[in-house]
N, C-alpha and C positions, 0 to 999 in steps of 0.2 A: 318453564324452560327445562329440557331434559339434560341429564348429565352427559349423554352422548354428544349433544350439541355443544355444550361447554367444553368438553374434552377435545372436540374437533377444532374449536376456535383456538384453544391453547396450543394444540399440536401445529396448527397452521402458522400461528404467530411465532412459535418457537423455531420451526424449520426455516421460515422466510427470514427471520431476524438473524438466525445463525449464520447465514451466508454473508449478510452485511457486516456482522461483528467480526467474522473471520477476515474479511477484506481489510477492515480497519486495523485489526491486530497485526496482520501481515506487514503493513506499512510501519506501524509503531515499533514492532520488534526489529524490523530491518533498520530503521533510522536510529533507534536507541542503541543497537549493538554496534553500529559503525560510528555514530556521531555523539554518543553519550546518552545515558539514560535520564539524567536530570532534565535537560531541555525537552526530550521526547515525551517524558511523563508529564511535565508541566503543560506542554501543548495539548496532550490528550486530556488532562484534567480540565484545562480551560475549555476545551470543546464540550466535554460532558456538562460542565457548569452552564455554559452558554445554551446548550440544548434544553437543560432542565428549566432554566428561567424562561426560555422561549416557549416551551410546552405549557408551563403553568400560566403564562401570560396570554397565549393565543389559543391553545387547545385545538379544537377541530378546524379553526380558521387556517391552520398551517397547510391544509390541503390545497389552499388557493395560491400558495407560494410557487412561483415558476421555478422548478428544480433544474430545468434544462440549462439556463444561463450559468447557474452556479456550478453545475457539473462541467460545463465547457471551460470556465475559468480555472477550476481546480485541475482539470485534465491538462490544460496547456502548461500550467506551472509545474506539475509533476513530470511532464515530458521534458521540460527544460532542465529541471534538477536531475532527473534520471539520466538523460543523455550526457550531461556534464560529468556525473559520477562514473558512468560506464566508460566514457572516453578516457578519464584519468586511470581507471582500473586497467584498461587495455594497454595504455602506454607504460604503466608500471610493470605489468606482466610481460610486456614485450621488451623491457629493458631500456626504454627511451628516457624515462625519468626514474629517479630513485624512489624506493618504497617509502622513505620518510624524507621528503624534500622540505627545504626551508619555507617555501611558499605555502605548503600545506600546514606547517606548524603556525605560520603567521596568520593563516585564515581560520584558526580554531574558533574564535569568537563568532565570526561570520557563520561558520558551519553550525554552531550551536543555535543561532537565531533561525537559520533555515530549518533545522531539526524541529524546533518549537512550532514554526509556522506550518511545516508539512504535517506534523502529527495533529495539530489543531484542525487543519482543513480536512484531513482524512476522517477524523472522528466526527466532525460536524456534518460532513456530507453523508457518511454512512449512517450516522445517528438520525439525520433527518429522514432517511429512507425507512429506518426502523419505526420512527414516529408515524410515518404515513402507513406503514404496515399495520401497526397497532390500531390506528384509527379505522382503517379499512376493514380489518378482520373483526374488530370489536364493535362494529355498527350494530344498531338495534339493541342497545343496552348491555353489550358484552365487552365493554372497554376493560374492565378489571381482569377477566380471564385472558384477554389478548395481551394486556400489559404483563401479566404473570408469565405467559409463554415467552415473551421477549426478554423479561428479566432473567428467567432460567437460562436462556441462550447466552445472554451477556455474562452471567456468572460462570458458565461452563467455559467460555472463551477466555475469560480472565484467568481462570485456573490453568488452562492450557498454556497461556502466555507465561505465567510464572514458572511452569515446568520446563518450558523451552528456553528460558533465558540463559541458564548455565550452559547447556549443550551448544548454543549458538556462540557463546563467548570463546569456545575452544576452536572455532573455525578460523583459519588464517585470515589476517586483516584484509588483505587485498582481495581474497576470494569473496569475503563478505561484501566488500564495496562493489565488486563486480555484480554480485547477486542483488544488491540494493539498486544499482543502476538499472538492471534488467527489470526488477519488480516495479520500480517507480515509472519507468518508461512504458511498461505494459499496462499498468493501471491508468496512466495518463492518457494513452491512446484510447483505451476502453472508455474512459469518462468523456473524452472529447467526442467520441462517437455517440455516446448516450446524450450528450448535450445537443448534438446535431440531429437527434432522433434517428440515428442509424440503427436498423434492426440487426443486431449481432447474431450470427448463427449460434444456436445453443445458449443464448443470453449470457449469464455470468460465466458459463463454461468457456466462452470465447477467450477469457483471460488466460487460460492455460495455453491456448494456441499462440497468443501474443507473447507470453513468457518464453515458449519454445522458440519462436521466431527471433526474438531479441537475443536469447542465449546463443543460438546458432550463429547469428550475425556477429555477436561479441567474440565468440571463440574463433571465428574466421578472422576477425580483426586482429586478435592476439597472434595467430599463426602468421598472418601477413606482416605484422610489425616485427616479429622475431626474425623472419626471413630477411626483411629489408635492413635490419640493424646488425645482422651477423657479420663479424669482422672478416676481412679478406682471408686471413690465415685459416679460418674455420671452414672455408669453402672446400668442396671435394676436389682433389687433384684432377687436372685435365688429362684425358686419355692420350697416350702416345702411340704412334704406329710403329 
């Protein structure tokens, strides 16, 4: 087996896994920054542990697991969570509800559980895809180089996440929640499409288009909400002849 062949397998597994790890990191960072790092990291760690046990127990048999139904389930849940957070962020930005309302404080424990479940599902789904990538690229006795490529991608993404954690913490809270709602909704719609075997244009790049669409819709919602809640004294004076 030539070094060129081994290097190609490592590079292929690295690049393909990098995309999946970045998608998982995006959700974990978004959830952790807005809902608390402890539940988000616990959920992510539980996902990694679950994948490790599953991989050691089943190995190549994982390729026979139907990924589509799982993607559909996770996608629907993310859309529900994301649209709920986006709606609240729009209402807060529009002045309909307070930035720190009592209902939100009361729901802290529920939000923590949702954070844990969301991180767990995201890491598990993207991790399963990484496992499939390693098995596919490492066929014919090259599982070790493929696993090395995936591990390098994972380490790089984890380091990037550690570096991004503090800058994200400086972003205003409601802006972060708006962003989280957009991201979860976009990923949810994307995974629903994947689960239904919809051929997304550009494959994973379609997520960027979905993020742009949800962002534009959310900003339009903020503008409409602000206009509808503007007090009468703030309206421009009527013209007189």
